[in-house]
C-alpha positions as CSV (number, residue, x, y, z in Angstrom):
1,M,40.1,-13.5,-23.1
2,L,38.3,-10.2,-23.1
3,E,36.8,-9.0,-26.4
4,T,39.1,-6.0,-26.8
5,P,42.3,-8.0,-27.4
6,H,40.5,-10.2,-29.9
7,V,39.3,-7.1,-31.8
8,V,42.7,-5.3,-31.7
9,V,44.5,-8.4,-33.1
10,A,41.8,-8.8,-35.7
11,A,42.2,-5.1,-36.7
12,A,45.9,-5.6,-37.0
13,I,45.4,-8.7,-39.1
14,A,43.0,-6.9,-41.4
15,V,45.2,-3.8,-41.8
16,N,48.3,-5.9,-42.6
17,V,46.7,-8.6,-44.7
18,A,44.1,-6.4,-46.4
19,N,42.6,-9.2,-48.5
20,P,39.2,-9.9,-46.9
21,A,39.2,-13.6,-48.1
22,L,42.3,-14.2,-46.0
23,A,42.0,-11.5,-43.3
24,I,38.5,-12.5,-42.1
25,P,39.2,-16.2,-41.6
26,L,42.6,-15.4,-40.0
27,A,40.8,-13.1,-37.6
28,L,38.3,-15.8,-36.7
29,G,41.1,-18.3,-36.2
30,S,43.0,-15.8,-34.1
31,H,40.3,-16.1,-31.5
32,F,41.2,-19.7,-30.8
33,V,44.9,-19.0,-30.8
34,L,44.5,-16.2,-28.3
35,E,42.6,-18.5,-26.0
36,K,45.9,-20.3,-25.5
37,V,47.5,-17.1,-24.1
38,P,47.3,-17.2,-20.4
39,H,44.6,-14.6,-19.6
40,W,41.9,-13.6,-17.1
41,N,38.2,-12.9,-17.8
42,P,35.0,-13.1,-15.8
43,H,33.8,-16.7,-15.4
44,L,30.3,-16.2,-16.7
45,N,29.5,-19.9,-16.9
46,T,30.6,-20.6,-13.3
47,E,28.5,-17.7,-12.1
48,L,25.5,-18.8,-14.2
49,K,25.7,-22.4,-12.8
50,K,26.3,-21.2,-9.2
51,F,23.9,-18.2,-8.9
52,G,21.5,-18.7,-11.8
53,K,22.7,-15.5,-13.4
54,V,25.8,-13.6,-14.4
55,S,26.9,-11.1,-11.6
56,A,26.4,-7.4,-12.0
57,Q,30.2,-6.9,-11.7
58,S,30.8,-9.4,-14.6
59,T,28.0,-7.8,-16.6
60,N,29.6,-4.4,-16.1
61,I,33.0,-5.8,-17.2
62,V,31.4,-7.3,-20.3
63,I,29.7,-4.0,-21.2
64,I,32.8,-1.8,-20.7
65,D,35.0,-4.3,-22.6
66,S,32.4,-4.5,-25.5
67,I,32.3,-0.7,-25.7
68,L,36.1,-0.5,-25.8
69,A,36.2,-3.2,-28.5
70,L,33.6,-1.5,-30.6
71,T,35.3,1.8,-30.2
72,F,38.7,0.5,-31.2
73,G,37.5,-1.5,-34.2
74,S,35.5,1.5,-35.4
75,L,38.5,3.8,-34.9
76,V,40.8,1.6,-36.9
77,A,38.2,1.2,-39.7
78,Y,37.8,5.0,-39.8
79,M,41.6,5.4,-40.1
80,M,41.5,3.2,-43.2
81,L,39.2,5.6,-45.0
82,P,38.9,6.6,-47.8
83,N,39.7,3.0,-48.6
84,V,36.1,1.7,-48.0
85,G,37.1,-1.8,-48.8
86,L,39.8,-2.0,-46.2
87,A,37.6,-0.2,-43.6
88,L,34.9,-2.9,-44.2
89,T,37.5,-5.6,-44.0
90,V,38.6,-4.3,-40.6
91,L,35.1,-4.2,-39.4
92,L,34.3,-7.7,-40.6
93,A,37.5,-9.1,-39.2
94,C,36.8,-7.5,-35.9
95,L,33.3,-9.1,-35.9
96,A,34.7,-12.5,-36.9
97,S,37.2,-12.4,-34.1
98,V,34.5,-12.2,-31.5
99,V,31.8,-14.5,-33.0
100,P,32.9,-17.4,-30.9
101,D,32.0,-15.4,-27.8
102,L,29.0,-13.6,-29.3
103,I,27.2,-16.9,-29.9
104,E,27.2,-17.4,-26.2
105,A,25.6,-14.1,-25.3
106,P,22.0,-15.2,-25.5
107,Y,22.8,-18.1,-23.3
108,Y,24.4,-16.0,-20.6
109,F,22.4,-12.8,-20.7
110,L,19.0,-13.7,-22.1
111,H,18.7,-17.2,-20.6
112,K,18.2,-18.8,-24.0
113,N,19.1,-22.4,-23.2
114,S,20.8,-24.4,-25.9
115,D,22.2,-27.9,-25.7
116,F,24.8,-27.1,-28.3
117,I,26.1,-24.0,-26.3
118,D,25.8,-25.6,-22.9
119,K,27.0,-29.1,-23.6
120,K,29.4,-28.7,-26.6
121,W,30.5,-25.1,-27.2
122,I,31.3,-23.9,-23.7
123,P,33.1,-27.1,-22.7
124,F,35.1,-26.9,-26.0
125,K,36.0,-23.2,-25.3
126,K,36.9,-24.0,-21.7
127,S,39.1,-26.9,-22.9
128,I,41.3,-24.5,-24.9
129,Q,41.4,-21.6,-22.5
130,V,44.5,-21.0,-20.4
131,D,43.4,-19.1,-17.3
132,A,45.6,-16.9,-15.3
133,S,45.4,-14.8,-12.2
134,K,43.7,-11.5,-12.6
135,G,46.9,-9.4,-12.5
136,F,49.0,-11.6,-14.8
137,G,46.0,-12.4,-17.0
138,L,45.2,-8.7,-17.6
139,F,48.9,-8.0,-18.1
140,T,49.2,-10.6,-20.9
141,Q,46.1,-9.1,-22.6
142,L,47.7,-5.6,-22.4
143,L,50.8,-7.0,-24.1
144,V,48.7,-8.5,-26.9
145,V,46.9,-5.1,-27.3
146,F,50.1,-3.1,-27.4
147,A,51.8,-5.5,-29.8
148,S,48.8,-5.4,-32.1
149,I,48.7,-1.6,-32.0
150,W,52.4,-1.5,-32.8
151,W,51.7,-3.9,-35.8
152,I,48.9,-1.6,-37.0
153,L,51.1,1.5,-36.8
154,T,54.2,0.1,-38.5
């Protein structure tokens, strides 16, 4: 799943749960739950294995998605001000929701080989992901985003 839906769900969890001791672990756990939603994302590992690097197109998708995720998480945190505690909880929940993907970034983009990432983490993540076609997979992610925004605003 792209990063933006993970972050939007995490922000919704943080806003509605508020307690950081509960919201942050729930946001982290939501990452793995969302991987079971049929979705599309660039196949970075396939590209790396096949071409020795991640394609420019996939890199651009990752950059745009990351900017959207950072923008959304920051915006929701800003909306929680002047409650600094809740704003910080939103930011930390958003970060927690993408940590499972962030730990792969040095492997994909800096060519930092790691037996743990290559032989254990990526196979585990692939085993729980439910891939879908690009159109349907982006549609399901939009549904997740809109449902989460609705939850934030209600």
